[in-house]
Backbone as numpy.savetxt, mean C-alpha at the origin, in Angstrom:
# Nx Ny Nz CAx CAy CAz Cx Cy Cz
7.64 13.86 -3.00 6.31 14.47 -2.86 5.83 14.38 -1.35
6.49 13.62 -0.47 6.04 13.45 0.86 4.53 12.82 1.18
4.06 13.06 2.17 2.75 12.48 2.50 1.52 13.36 2.05
1.78 14.69 1.51 0.80 15.60 1.12 0.20 15.40 -0.16
0.57 14.46 -0.90 0.15 14.47 -2.28 -1.37 13.85 -2.34
-1.86 13.23 -1.27 -3.07 12.53 -1.31 -3.77 12.99 0.00
-5.06 13.19 -0.02 -5.79 13.61 1.19 -5.73 12.30 2.22
-5.73 12.78 3.58 -5.57 11.73 4.59 -6.65 10.63 4.48
-7.86 11.08 4.07 -9.00 9.98 4.20 -8.69 9.04 3.01
-8.12 9.45 1.91 -7.97 8.62 0.72 -6.85 7.68 1.31
-5.73 8.23 1.69 -4.65 7.52 2.21 -4.98 6.30 3.21
-5.75 6.59 4.18 -6.29 5.65 5.11 -7.23 4.71 4.47
-8.05 5.17 3.49 -8.93 4.20 2.84 -8.23 3.22 2.04
-7.12 3.65 1.51 -6.34 2.69 0.80 -5.55 1.60 1.60
-4.95 2.18 2.78 -4.36 1.30 3.69 -5.32 0.28 4.23
-6.60 0.69 4.52 -7.53 -0.29 5.01 -7.93 -1.19 3.98
-8.11 -0.76 2.64 -8.38 -1.72 1.62 -7.44 -2.82 1.61
-6.08 -2.41 1.88 -5.11 -3.48 1.65 -4.68 -4.05 3.15
-5.67 -3.91 4.06 -5.34 -4.64 5.36 -4.18 -4.17 6.21
-3.88 -2.76 6.10 -2.88 -2.24 6.78 -1.65 -2.94 6.67
-1.27 -3.43 5.62 -0.06 -4.32 5.43 0.61 -4.05 4.17
1.78 -4.34 3.97 2.42 -4.12 2.67 2.01 -5.15 1.70
1.57 -4.68 0.54 1.10 -5.58 -0.47 2.24 -6.43 -1.10
3.54 -6.03 -0.87 4.67 -6.69 -1.44 5.08 -7.76 -0.44
5.60 -7.26 0.74 6.13 -8.39 1.57 5.12 -8.96 2.65
3.94 -8.36 2.91 3.06 -8.65 3.88 3.11 -8.14 5.28
4.30 -7.63 5.57 4.45 -6.91 6.94 3.42 -5.96 7.16
2.87 -5.80 8.33 1.73 -5.00 8.66 2.26 -4.08 9.80
1.29 -3.05 10.13 1.55 -1.94 11.14 1.91 -2.72 12.53
1.39 -3.84 12.77 1.59 -4.65 14.07 3.13 -4.91 14.14
3.66 -5.12 12.91 5.08 -5.40 12.77 6.06 -4.28 13.07
5.45 -3.06 13.13 6.22 -1.90 13.43 6.65 -1.28 12.21
6.14 -1.45 11.04 6.48 -1.00 9.82 5.84 0.41 9.64
6.43 1.31 8.76 5.79 2.56 8.33 5.26 2.28 6.94
3.98 2.58 6.99 3.20 2.34 5.72 3.24 3.66 4.83
3.39 3.32 3.41 3.46 4.23 2.50 2.61 3.67 1.35
2.50 4.50 0.19 1.75 4.16 -0.87 2.61 4.00 -2.07
2.57 2.93 -2.84 3.39 2.84 -3.93 2.51 2.74 -5.27
2.88 3.43 -6.31 2.35 3.64 -7.65 2.72 2.41 -8.48
1.78 1.53 -8.78 2.18 0.34 -9.57 2.75 0.80 -10.95
2.23 1.87 -11.55 2.84 2.37 -12.65 3.32 3.85 -12.23
4.66 3.94 -12.11 5.12 5.24 -11.49 4.78 6.48 -12.17
4.71 7.66 -11.61 4.48 8.97 -12.30 5.45 9.12 -13.39
6.65 8.71 -13.22 7.57 9.04 -14.33 7.23 8.23 -15.75
6.32 7.20 -15.38 6.02 6.42 -16.59 4.39 6.60 -16.97
3.92 7.77 -16.44 2.58 7.92 -16.81 1.56 7.53 -15.81
1.97 7.07 -14.57 1.00 6.68 -13.71 0.33 7.81 -13.06
-0.95 7.38 -12.25 -1.73 8.49 -11.78 -1.97 8.08 -10.26
-2.76 8.86 -9.64 -3.03 8.55 -8.13 -4.40 7.94 -8.04
-4.91 7.34 -9.03 -6.04 6.56 -8.78 -5.86 5.27 -8.00
-6.96 4.81 -7.28 -6.85 3.76 -6.31 -6.25 2.54 -7.03
-6.76 2.29 -8.21 -6.26 1.03 -8.86 -4.73 1.16 -9.16
-4.14 2.27 -9.15 -2.65 2.39 -9.38 -1.83 2.42 -8.06
-2.53 2.38 -7.01 -1.98 2.48 -5.59 -2.07 1.32 -4.68
-0.83 0.84 -4.19 -0.87 -0.19 -3.14 -0.21 0.28 -1.92
-0.52 -0.30 -0.82 0.10 -0.10 0.47 1.39 -0.74 0.33
2.37 -0.15 0.90 3.76 -0.71 0.87 4.59 -0.16 2.10
5.46 -1.13 2.61 6.27 -0.60 3.67 7.30 0.24 3.07
7.95 0.96 3.95 8.98 1.96 3.56 10.11 1.20 2.74
10.53 0.01 3.28 11.57 -0.72 2.79 11.24 -1.13 1.23
10.08 -1.80 1.08 9.78 -2.20 -0.15 9.70 -1.08 -1.20
8.97 0.01 -0.71 8.66 1.16 -1.57 9.91 1.75 -2.05
10.87 1.88 -1.12 12.18 2.45 -1.41 12.96 1.61 -2.33
12.98 0.26 -2.09 13.75 -0.54 -2.90 13.31 -0.84 -4.32
12.14 -0.66 -4.49 11.40 -0.84 -5.82 11.93 0.10 -6.89
11.94 1.34 -6.50 12.09 2.42 -7.52 11.18 2.45 -8.60
11.51 2.45 -9.72 10.73 2.53 -10.94 10.61 1.10 -11.71
11.09 0.17 -10.96 10.96 -1.17 -11.58 9.46 -1.58 -12.02
9.36 -2.39 -13.14 8.07 -2.96 -13.34 7.57 -3.63 -12.03
6.28 -3.66 -11.64 5.83 -4.12 -10.55 5.74 -5.75 -10.62
5.69 -6.23 -11.77 5.86 -7.72 -11.77 7.07 -8.24 -11.64
8.07 -7.44 -12.17 9.51 -7.72 -11.96 9.93 -7.70 -10.39
9.39 -6.50 -9.89 9.57 -6.39 -8.41 8.99 -7.35 -7.46
7.84 -7.89 -8.00 7.31 -9.10 -7.17 8.07 -10.32 -7.14
8.77 -10.58 -8.27 9.72 -11.63 -8.40 10.98 -11.40 -7.46
11.52 -10.09 -7.50 12.40 -10.00 -6.52 12.10 -10.00 -5.02
10.79 -9.61 -4.62 10.37 -9.81 -3.28 10.19 -11.16 -2.97
9.72 -12.07 -3.98 9.54 -13.45 -3.66 10.87 -14.12 -3.42
11.93 -13.55 -3.93 13.21 -14.08 -3.70 13.72 -13.78 -2.19
13.67 -12.55 -1.93 14.04 -12.14 -0.55 13.18 -12.65 0.50
12.08 -13.08 0.14 11.22 -13.77 1.19 11.48 -15.21 1.25
12.63 -15.65 0.70 13.15 -17.03 0.71 12.00 -18.12 0.43
11.40 -17.76 -0.60 10.34 -18.87 -0.98 9.12 -19.03 -0.29
8.90 -18.24 0.68 7.57 -18.31 1.58 6.50 -17.97 0.67
6.62 -17.22 -0.35 5.59 -16.92 -1.27 6.18 -16.80 -2.69
5.34 -17.11 -3.72 5.88 -16.83 -5.16 5.65 -15.55 -5.68
6.21 -15.13 -6.78 5.92 -13.95 -7.45 4.48 -13.94 -7.98
4.03 -14.99 -8.51 2.63 -15.05 -8.95 1.70 -14.84 -7.76
1.86 -15.42 -6.60 1.09 -15.14 -5.46 1.00 -13.56 -5.03
2.14 -13.00 -5.23 2.26 -11.51 -4.77 1.55 -10.74 -5.86
1.60 -11.15 -7.10 0.97 -10.29 -8.16 -0.67 -10.53 -8.07
-1.00 -11.87 -7.80 -2.47 -12.16 -7.52 -3.01 -11.28 -6.34
-2.18 -11.36 -5.22 -2.65 -10.63 -4.07 -2.74 -9.03 -4.49
-1.88 -8.55 -5.14 -2.04 -7.09 -5.49 -3.27 -6.75 -6.56
-3.43 -7.71 -7.39 -4.78 -7.62 -8.24 -5.94 -7.72 -7.46
-5.95 -8.50 -6.38 -7.09 -8.56 -5.52 -7.31 -7.33 -4.80
-6.16 -6.84 -4.22 -6.25 -5.46 -3.51 -6.73 -4.42 -4.47
-6.20 -4.22 -5.46 -6.72 -2.99 -6.31 -8.09 -3.13 -6.98
-8.58 -4.41 -6.94 -9.99 -4.62 -7.31 -10.98 -4.22 -6.14
-10.52 -4.27 -4.98 -11.45 -3.89 -3.77 -11.95 -2.50 -3.97
-13.10 -2.24 -3.34 -13.59 -0.87 -3.33 -12.95 -0.19 -2.11
-12.84 1.14 -2.29 -12.21 1.97 -1.17 -13.31 2.85 -0.63
-13.32 2.82 0.63 -14.40 3.67 1.31 -13.87 4.79 1.86
-14.15 5.98 1.35 -13.72 7.33 1.78 -14.57 7.63 2.95
-15.84 7.24 2.95 -16.72 7.53 4.05 -16.19 6.75 5.40
-15.87 5.54 5.24 -15.53 4.78 6.45 -14.16 5.42 6.91
-13.30 5.79 6.04 -12.01 6.44 6.56 -12.07 7.85 7.05
-13.05 8.54 6.56 -13.27 9.89 7.28 -13.96 9.81 8.55
-14.89 8.81 8.55 -15.44 8.54 10.03 -14.57 8.00 10.96
-13.56 7.15 10.64 -12.54 6.67 11.41 -11.53 7.77 11.87
-11.27 8.64 11.01 -10.36 9.72 11.29 -10.89 10.74 12.41
-12.24 10.96 12.11 -13.10 11.84 13.06 -13.28 11.11 14.49
-13.62 9.94 14.55 -13.88 9.20 15.74 -12.50 9.05 16.61
-11.34 8.96 15.91 -10.21 8.75 16.51 -9.31 9.94 16.78
-9.78 10.97 16.34 -9.12 12.26 16.43 -7.92 12.55 15.67
-7.98 12.13 14.35 -6.87 12.50 13.35 -6.40 11.16 12.72
-5.71 11.52 11.70 -5.09 10.28 10.77 -4.16 9.42 11.52
-3.09 9.94 12.24 -2.18 9.25 12.99 -2.89 8.47 14.08
-3.82 9.00 14.74 -4.54 8.29 15.80 -5.31 7.14 15.30
-5.92 7.37 14.11 -6.81 6.22 13.39 -5.79 5.20 13.10
-4.64 5.30 12.69 -3.67 4.17 12.34 -3.22 3.65 13.62
-2.90 4.28 14.75 -2.49 3.69 16.02 -3.47 2.81 16.58
-4.89 3.17 16.57 -5.76 2.46 17.19 -6.58 1.48 16.29
-6.18 1.14 15.06 -6.90 0.41 14.12 -6.48 -1.18 14.37
C-alpha cells in the first residue's frame, strides 16, 4: 500500500500520539529509524485504518511481525530485547497508546508551520 493509504495529517497525528517511537521496541526517530504504521489487526484478518487499530512501528518491527497476533509478536519482541521489557509491558504500552486521543488539528498545523509532512518529522 505504500505511504498513501492514509492522509499525512492522520499519519503524523498517530506518530505524535505514540511519541514518535516504535510501540514495539521503543526506538524513536532520534535513533534514526524509519517510522511506519502497523495494523494491530491486519487488513487480511478484517482490520481497518481506525486509530485504535494502528500503532507507530519501526520498519524492522513492522516487517518482521507479518500477520502474527499482536500479543504473540509482543512476546517475540520482548525476547529479542533481551529481557529489558516484558511482553506484558509492551502490550500495556500499546493499550495506553491506542487509548490516547489523536489530534488531526495539531498535526495539520505542524505540517503547515514546518512546510510539509517530512519537514514536520525532521523538526519535531
